[in-house]
Each structure stands twice: as C-alpha cells, then as structure tokens.
Short mmCIF file of the C-alpha atoms (twelve columns), coordinates in Angstrom:
data_MODEL
# 
_entry.id   MODEL 
# 
loop_
_atom_site.group_PDB 
_atom_site.id 
_atom_site.type_symbol 
_atom_site.label_atom_id 
_atom_site.label_alt_id 
_atom_site.label_comp_id 
_atom_site.label_asym_id 
_atom_site.label_seq_id 
_atom_site.Cartn_x 
_atom_site.Cartn_y 
_atom_site.Cartn_z 
_atom_site.pdbx_PDB_model_num 
ATOM 1   C CA . MET A 1   -271.553 -7.960  178.772 1 
ATOM 2   C CA . ASP A 2   -270.748 -5.927  181.856 1 
ATOM 3   C CA . HIS A 3   -267.440 -7.528  182.750 1 
ATOM 4   C CA . ALA A 4   -264.184 -8.086  180.910 1 
ATOM 5   C CA . GLU A 5   -262.887 -11.388 179.580 1 
ATOM 6   C CA . VAL A 6   -259.268 -12.269 178.906 1 
ATOM 7   C CA . LEU A 7   -257.811 -15.136 176.939 1 
ATOM 8   C CA . LEU A 8   -254.349 -15.884 178.270 1 
ATOM 9   C CA . ILE A 9   -252.162 -17.721 175.769 1 
ATOM 10  C CA . GLY A 10  -249.041 -19.018 177.476 1 
ATOM 11  C CA . GLY A 11  -246.293 -21.472 176.682 1 
ATOM 12  C CA . ARG A 12  -242.572 -21.903 176.317 1 
ATOM 13  C CA . ALA A 13  -240.464 -19.905 173.878 1 
ATOM 14  C CA . GLY A 14  -240.879 -21.341 170.395 1 
ATOM 15  C CA . VAL A 15  -244.352 -22.751 170.953 1 
ATOM 16  C CA . GLY A 16  -246.085 -20.166 168.731 1 
ATOM 17  C CA . LYS A 17  -247.930 -17.915 171.209 1 
ATOM 18  C CA . THR A 18  -247.717 -14.730 169.153 1 
ATOM 19  C CA . THR A 19  -248.561 -16.480 165.881 1 
ATOM 20  C CA . VAL A 20  -251.524 -18.276 167.429 1 
ATOM 21  C CA . GLY A 21  -252.670 -15.054 169.129 1 
ATOM 22  C CA . TRP A 22  -252.764 -13.244 165.791 1 
ATOM 23  C CA . GLU A 23  -254.608 -16.143 164.153 1 
ATOM 24  C CA . VAL A 24  -257.138 -16.194 167.010 1 
ATOM 25  C CA . SER A 25  -257.646 -12.479 166.336 1 
ATOM 26  C CA . ALA A 26  -258.168 -13.193 162.623 1 
ATOM 27  C CA . LEU A 27  -260.800 -15.849 163.402 1 
ATOM 28  C CA . LEU A 28  -262.578 -13.502 165.805 1 
ATOM 29  C CA . ARG A 29  -262.565 -10.725 163.194 1 
ATOM 30  C CA . VAL A 30  -264.242 -13.070 160.701 1 
ATOM 31  C CA . ALA A 31  -266.854 -13.883 163.369 1 
ATOM 32  C CA . ALA A 32  -267.307 -10.135 164.059 1 
ATOM 33  C CA . VAL A 33  -266.260 -10.514 167.720 1 
ATOM 34  C CA . PRO A 34  -264.807 -7.249  169.060 1 
ATOM 35  C CA . HIS A 35  -261.548 -7.731  170.931 1 
ATOM 36  C CA . ALA A 36  -258.107 -6.303  171.603 1 
ATOM 37  C CA . VAL A 37  -254.697 -8.003  171.458 1 
ATOM 38  C CA . ILE A 38  -251.684 -7.406  173.690 1 
ATOM 39  C CA . ASP A 39  -248.346 -9.167  173.399 1 
ATOM 40  C CA . GLY A 40  -247.382 -9.262  177.058 1 
ATOM 41  C CA . ASP A 41  -243.700 -9.611  176.205 1 
ATOM 42  C CA . PHE A 42  -243.647 -5.895  175.433 1 
ATOM 43  C CA . MET A 43  -245.433 -4.680  178.566 1 
ATOM 44  C CA . GLY A 44  -242.325 -4.896  180.733 1 
ATOM 45  C CA . GLN A 45  -239.499 -4.437  178.227 1 
ATOM 46  C CA . VAL A 46  -237.306 -1.915  179.999 1 
ATOM 47  C CA . HIS A 47  -233.630 -1.960  180.891 1 
ATOM 48  C CA . PRO A 48  -232.471 -1.763  183.526 1 
ATOM 49  C CA . ALA A 49  -235.319 -3.078  185.655 1 
ATOM 50  C CA . PRO A 50  -236.926 -0.340  187.755 1 
ATOM 51  C CA . GLU A 51  -235.598 -0.083  191.288 1 
ATOM 52  C CA . GLY A 52  -237.615 -2.347  193.560 1 
ATOM 53  C CA . ASP A 53  -239.137 -4.207  190.581 1 
ATOM 54  C CA . PRO A 54  -236.445 -6.692  189.491 1 
ATOM 55  C CA . ASP A 55  -238.817 -8.954  187.541 1 
ATOM 56  C CA . ARG A 56  -240.581 -5.927  186.003 1 
ATOM 57  C CA . SER A 57  -243.970 -7.168  187.252 1 
ATOM 58  C CA . GLU A 58  -245.002 -3.750  188.570 1 
ATOM 59  C CA . VAL A 59  -244.187 -1.968  185.316 1 
ATOM 60  C CA . THR A 60  -245.941 -4.743  183.371 1 
ATOM 61  C CA . GLU A 61  -249.079 -4.439  185.496 1 
ATOM 62  C CA . SER A 62  -249.068 -0.652  185.293 1 
ATOM 63  C CA . ASN A 63  -248.776 -0.758  181.506 1 
ATOM 64  C CA . LEU A 64  -251.477 -3.430  181.226 1 
ATOM 65  C CA . ARG A 65  -253.828 -1.400  183.436 1 
ATOM 66  C CA . ASP A 66  -253.327 1.756   181.352 1 
ATOM 67  C CA . VAL A 67  -253.558 0.056   177.951 1 
ATOM 68  C CA . TRP A 68  -256.640 -1.929  179.013 1 
ATOM 69  C CA . ALA A 69  -258.282 1.249   180.367 1 
ATOM 70  C CA . ASN A 70  -257.821 2.794   176.928 1 
ATOM 71  C CA . PHE A 71  -259.447 -0.226  175.233 1 
ATOM 72  C CA . ALA A 72  -262.266 -0.438  177.817 1 
ATOM 73  C CA . GLN A 73  -263.038 3.269   177.427 1 
ATOM 74  C CA . ARG A 74  -263.731 2.520   173.762 1 
ATOM 75  C CA . GLY A 75  -266.105 -0.334  174.625 1 
ATOM 76  C CA . TYR A 76  -263.872 -3.390  174.310 1 
ATOM 77  C CA . ARG A 77  -264.531 -6.172  176.816 1 
ATOM 78  C CA . ARG A 78  -262.428 -9.028  175.408 1 
ATOM 79  C CA . LEU A 79  -258.652 -9.267  175.420 1 
ATOM 80  C CA . ILE A 80  -256.203 -11.749 173.928 1 
ATOM 81  C CA . TYR A 81  -252.990 -11.626 175.982 1 
ATOM 82  C CA . THR A 82  -249.946 -13.642 174.983 1 
ATOM 83  C CA . ASN A 83  -247.026 -14.180 177.338 1 
ATOM 84  C CA . THR A 84  -244.950 -17.172 178.384 1 
ATOM 85  C CA . LEU A 85  -246.035 -17.422 182.021 1 
ATOM 86  C CA . SER A 86  -249.412 -15.665 181.750 1 
ATOM 87  C CA . VAL A 87  -251.397 -18.848 182.487 1 
ATOM 88  C CA . LEU A 88  -249.875 -19.333 185.939 1 
ATOM 89  C CA . PRO A 89  -252.179 -18.730 188.928 1 
ATOM 90  C CA . GLU A 90  -250.068 -15.846 190.244 1 
ATOM 91  C CA . THR A 91  -251.139 -13.680 187.277 1 
ATOM 92  C CA . THR A 92  -254.808 -13.728 188.337 1 
ATOM 93  C CA . GLY A 93  -254.399 -10.732 190.640 1 
ATOM 94  C CA . MET A 94  -252.716 -8.652  187.953 1 
ATOM 95  C CA . PHE A 95  -255.616 -9.191  185.543 1 
ATOM 96  C CA . GLU A 96  -258.240 -8.590  188.243 1 
ATOM 97  C CA . ARG A 97  -256.555 -5.303  189.225 1 
ATOM 98  C CA . ALA A 98  -256.083 -4.197  185.618 1 
ATOM 99  C CA . MET A 99  -259.418 -5.345  184.163 1 
ATOM 100 C CA . GLY A 100 -261.790 -5.550  187.122 1 
ATOM 101 C CA . ALA A 101 -262.466 -8.072  189.871 1 
ATOM 102 C CA . GLN A 102 -265.132 -9.850  187.789 1 
ATOM 103 C CA . VAL A 103 -262.820 -10.523 184.829 1 
ATOM 104 C CA . ARG A 104 -263.411 -13.949 183.305 1 
ATOM 105 C CA . ILE A 105 -260.070 -15.619 182.647 1 
ATOM 106 C CA . VAL A 106 -259.580 -18.381 180.075 1 
ATOM 107 C CA . ARG A 107 -256.130 -19.981 180.236 1 
ATOM 108 C CA . VAL A 108 -254.654 -21.807 177.253 1 
ATOM 109 C CA . LEU A 109 -251.226 -23.402 177.474 1 
ATOM 110 C CA . LEU A 110 -249.650 -24.106 174.113 1 
ATOM 111 C CA . THR A 111 -247.231 -27.009 174.243 1 
ATOM 112 C CA . ALA A 112 -244.505 -28.352 171.973 1 
ATOM 113 C CA . SER A 113 -241.836 -30.996 172.263 1 
ATOM 114 C CA . ASP A 114 -238.285 -29.928 173.058 1 
ATOM 115 C CA . ALA A 115 -237.280 -30.803 169.483 1 
ATOM 116 C CA . THR A 116 -240.057 -28.723 167.919 1 
ATOM 117 C CA . ALA A 117 -239.392 -25.708 170.149 1 
ATOM 118 C CA . ARG A 118 -235.663 -25.943 169.422 1 
ATOM 119 C CA . GLU A 119 -236.261 -26.107 165.660 1 
ATOM 120 C CA . ARG A 120 -238.540 -23.073 165.767 1 
ATOM 121 C CA . LEU A 121 -236.164 -21.049 167.956 1 
ATOM 122 C CA . VAL A 122 -233.127 -21.876 165.794 1 
ATOM 123 C CA . GLY A 123 -235.097 -20.658 162.781 1 
ATOM 124 C CA . ARG A 124 -236.218 -17.488 164.555 1 
ATOM 125 C CA . GLU A 125 -233.348 -16.357 166.776 1 
ATOM 126 C CA . LEU A 126 -230.529 -14.876 164.737 1 
ATOM 127 C CA . GLY A 127 -228.760 -12.913 167.438 1 
ATOM 128 C CA . SER A 128 -226.771 -13.492 170.565 1 
ATOM 129 C CA . GLU A 129 -229.731 -14.701 172.641 1 
ATOM 130 C CA . LEU A 130 -230.260 -18.138 171.027 1 
ATOM 131 C CA . GLU A 131 -228.583 -20.287 173.690 1 
ATOM 132 C CA . LYS A 132 -230.295 -18.358 176.482 1 
ATOM 133 C CA . GLU A 133 -233.683 -18.781 174.732 1 
ATOM 134 C CA . LEU A 134 -233.139 -22.516 174.237 1 
ATOM 135 C CA . GLN A 135 -232.273 -23.092 177.894 1 
ATOM 136 C CA . GLY A 136 -235.082 -20.857 179.138 1 
ATOM 137 C CA . SER A 137 -237.600 -22.594 176.884 1 
ATOM 138 C CA . VAL A 138 -236.864 -26.007 178.388 1 
ATOM 139 C CA . ARG A 139 -236.926 -24.658 181.953 1 
ATOM 140 C CA . LYS A 140 -240.188 -22.756 181.472 1 
ATOM 141 C CA . ALA A 141 -241.883 -25.693 179.725 1 
ATOM 142 C CA . ARG A 142 -241.285 -27.795 182.846 1 
ATOM 143 C CA . LEU A 143 -242.462 -24.995 185.149 1 
ATOM 144 C CA . LEU A 144 -245.647 -24.440 183.126 1 
ATOM 145 C CA . ASP A 145 -246.391 -28.148 182.998 1 
ATOM 146 C CA . GLU A 146 -246.106 -28.379 186.784 1 
ATOM 147 C CA . LYS A 147 -247.847 -25.154 187.825 1 
ATOM 148 C CA . ALA A 148 -250.574 -24.383 185.263 1 
ATOM 149 C CA . PRO A 149 -253.981 -24.709 186.966 1 
ATOM 150 C CA . ALA A 150 -256.051 -27.826 186.256 1 
ATOM 151 C CA . GLU A 151 -258.658 -25.837 184.286 1 
ATOM 152 C CA . THR A 152 -255.994 -24.643 181.832 1 
ATOM 153 C CA . VAL A 153 -256.704 -25.859 178.306 1 
ATOM 154 C CA . ARG A 154 -253.569 -27.521 176.928 1 
ATOM 155 C CA . VAL A 155 -253.087 -27.421 173.171 1 
ATOM 156 C CA . MET A 156 -250.262 -29.311 171.460 1 
ATOM 157 C CA . THR A 157 -248.739 -27.426 168.519 1 
ATOM 158 C CA . ASP A 158 -246.319 -30.027 167.084 1 
ATOM 159 C CA . GLY A 159 -247.020 -30.734 163.420 1 
ATOM 160 C CA . ARG A 160 -250.273 -28.730 163.353 1 
ATOM 161 C CA . LEU A 161 -251.405 -25.830 161.198 1 
ATOM 162 C CA . VAL A 162 -251.753 -22.551 163.061 1 
ATOM 163 C CA . VAL A 163 -255.347 -22.099 161.862 1 
ATOM 164 C CA . ASN A 164 -256.319 -25.435 163.458 1 
ATOM 165 C CA . ILE A 165 -254.565 -24.567 166.713 1 
ATOM 166 C CA . ALA A 166 -256.263 -21.155 166.772 1 
ATOM 167 C CA . GLY A 167 -259.649 -22.767 166.115 1 
ATOM 168 C CA . GLU A 168 -259.192 -24.955 169.182 1 
ATOM 169 C CA . VAL A 169 -258.186 -21.913 171.239 1 
ATOM 170 C CA . VAL A 170 -261.197 -19.877 170.078 1 
ATOM 171 C CA . ALA A 171 -263.485 -22.792 170.962 1 
ATOM 172 C CA . ALA A 172 -262.082 -22.736 174.506 1 
ATOM 173 C CA . THR A 173 -263.196 -19.107 174.940 1 
ATOM 174 C CA . GLY A 174 -266.840 -19.601 173.977 1 
ATOM 175 C CA . TRP A 175 -266.678 -16.173 172.327 1 
ATOM 176 C CA . THR A 176 -268.173 -17.366 169.033 1 
ATOM 177 C CA . GLY A 177 -270.758 -19.827 170.378 1 
ATOM 178 C CA . PRO A 178 -274.541 -19.487 170.447 1 
ATOM 179 C CA . HIS A 179 -274.500 -17.660 173.811 1 
ATOM 180 C CA . SER A 180 -271.925 -15.085 172.817 1 
ATOM 181 C CA . ALA A 181 -274.505 -12.604 171.569 1 
ATOM 182 C CA . CYS A 182 -272.948 -9.675  173.396 1 
ATOM 183 C CA . ARG A 183 -270.923 -7.869  170.797 1 
ATOM 184 C CA . SER A 184 -268.514 -5.938  172.969 1 
# 
C-alpha cells in the first residue's frame, strides 16, 4: 500500500467512540493488521486557545501531522481516529494535509438515542462538566445527523455489545477482507 488510510469514528458524547476505537484496534491486532490509534480529543487540548485559533483546529492539525509523520516513518499506513466531529466533510482537508492527498477516508458515525447517551454520560462524568456535556451531546448529535456525508456508515450503539459494534466498523474499512493483503 503506497497511500495512507484513516478510519474516522465520530459521534456525540456518550456514544462510545473511544471504547469502540479500542475494540476495533483489538480486532485488527487479532487479524494482524498494522495500524495506529489516535484519540482526536487530545490533539487540541490546550487552554487558553492559541491566539488566532479559537477552535484549536490549527493546533489539532499540527499535532496530527507530526504524530502521523512519526507513525508513517515507522511504516504504518492505517490510522483509527476518534473524535466527535471527525466525520464531517470539513475535516477532509486536515487529513489530506496531515496524511497525504491520496489518503483513503472511511467515515463511521456512531449513533445513540438521547436516553442512552444521557445514561452513559451520567455514569461517566463525575465533575463539573456534566450539564455542559449533556447539552453538547444533544446539539452535536443533531449536527452530525444533518451534515455527515451520505457515504458515512452509521452504526447504532443502543443495547449492543461493543465487540459487535466494532466488528461492523472493521467490516466498513475492508482492512481484514480478502483484498487487504498489504500488511502495512
């Protein structure tokens, strides 16, 4: 394989992006598929936001470019990237600039009902950010539903085991199929 491939796992807060991303990685390890994993939430975690970069998109892209360069230098060509809004069309340029213009992008949008997301967030968020997370989760779920490209694979997570969700996500990549013989 001479070009990079990225699996973007997006979805509202509480949908299970990080958990599914790690389970996808576990399934790929079993199948001996080389890959790297980046939790995009950490690529722009700075406070205050850099001057001229209020949404931290420039710092996120810069960090992604540098981290990916490190992985690519070691021969990796496949990346699992989890982040709430990563599946939106406006991220395409960031991944092309960071990973190369020929990067193959697979978008997977994990979905969950408001009740399921709320239950998961209440169980997870113990600090002062719970109400903000709950409100943001609802708002971003609507945004993602409206703006995710048509080719985005949508995977419902309500009432499902993470291993089954991850299996569906891996199938969407084609990374373990009969034509995935390239090992990098």
